[in-house]
Every structure is written in C-alpha cells, then in structure tokens.
MARKENU-32549 format. One record per residue (C-alpha): y, x, z; residue number from 1. Coordinates in steps of 0.25 Angstrom, whole numbers. Example, Ala and Ser with C-alpha at 12.3 -4.5 7.8 and 13.67 -1.06 7.14 Angstrom:
// residues 2
SITE     yy     xx     zz  num
SITE    -18     49     31    1
SITE     -4     55     29    2
// end
This chain:
// residues 86
SITE     yy     xx     zz  num
SITE      0      0      0    1
SITE     14      6     -4    2
SITE     23     10      7    3
SITE     37      5      8    4
SITE     43     -9      5    5
SITE     38    -16     -7    6
SITE     52    -19    -13    7
SITE     52     -4    -17    8
SITE     39     -4    -24    9
SITE     37     -3    -39   10
SITE     30    -16    -38   11
SITE     41    -24    -32   12
SITE     50    -25    -44   13
SITE     39    -32    -51   14
SITE     37    -42    -40   15
SITE     52    -45    -40   16
SITE     52    -47    -55   17
SITE     41    -57    -54   18
SITE     47    -64    -43   19
SITE     60    -66    -52   20
SITE     51    -70    -63   21
SITE     44    -81    -55   22
SITE     57    -87    -51   23
SITE     63    -86    -65   24
SITE     50    -93    -71   25
SITE     52   -104    -61   26
SITE     67   -105    -66   27
SITE     72   -104    -52   28
SITE     85    -97    -48   29
SITE     85    -88    -36   30
SITE     93    -98    -29   31
SITE     82   -109    -32   32
SITE     71   -100    -27   33
SITE     79    -97    -14   34
SITE     82   -112    -11   35
SITE     67   -115    -13   36
SITE     62   -104     -5   37
SITE     72   -105      6   38
SITE     78    -92      4   39
SITE     92    -87     -1   40
SITE     95    -84    -15   41
SITE    100    -70    -11   42
SITE     86    -68     -5   43
SITE     79    -72    -18   44
SITE     88    -62    -25   45
SITE     85    -51    -16   46
SITE     70    -53    -18   47
SITE     71    -54    -33   48
SITE     79    -41    -33   49
SITE     68    -34    -25   50
SITE     77    -32    -12   51
SITE     68    -42     -3   52
SITE     54    -44     -3   53
SITE     46    -57     -1   54
SITE     34    -58      8   55
SITE     22    -65      3   56
SITE     26    -79      8   57
SITE     40    -78      3   58
SITE     35    -74    -11   59
SITE     26    -86    -10   60
SITE     37    -95     -7   61
SITE     46    -89    -18   62
SITE     34    -90    -28   63
SITE     32   -105    -24   64
SITE     46   -108    -26   65
SITE     45   -102    -40   66
SITE     32   -110    -43   67
SITE     23    -98    -42   68
SITE     14    -93    -31   69
SITE      8    -80    -26   70
SITE     -4    -80    -34   71
SITE      3    -81    -48   72
SITE     14    -71    -43   73
SITE      4    -61    -38   74
SITE     -4    -61    -51   75
SITE      8    -59    -59   76
SITE     13    -48    -50   77
SITE      0    -40    -50   78
SITE      0    -41    -65   79
SITE     14    -35    -66   80
SITE     11    -24    -56   81
SITE     -1    -20    -64   82
SITE      6    -20    -77   83
SITE     16    -11    -70   84
SITE      5     -2    -66   85
SITE      8     -5    -51   86
// end
C-alpha cells in the first residue's frame, strides 16, 4: 500500500476526472450535486479539483445523486487505471 495521502498519488487525478464525468453525464451542476448530497458547492468544487477526498460513504452518496453506484464506478476506475499502467 502506498504511503502518503492518496490525493498526491498518480491514480488520484484519474479518480477525480471520473467523478466529474459521472456528474456531467448526469447533467448536474456542482450546485445541484451539492444540494442533493447535503454539502456545499465549494465542497463539490474542492473534491473535483482534487483538493479534498471522499471516504467510501461520501463517494457512494455522490454517485447515487448522479444516478450511479460504487460497482459501476469501481469497474470504470479499474479499467482506466489499468489503461494508464497503474
């Protein structure tokens, strides 16, 4: 397991990009995700910029708001990480 915070890992930008794609595919603004997830828009922005990380339950809530789930997200993330050689 790598040492240090995951936001500084090579994998993290791929995760963040996928989070944004999931939101965009759901045709939701950051503000809409924030309202539905019970967080602030600046929080959503910070997550999407890679400044804050989500724990598993926060990720689940985010995905649910966007009409997705951990299974779909995880499969796509694994595919992209493998494609990137990570």
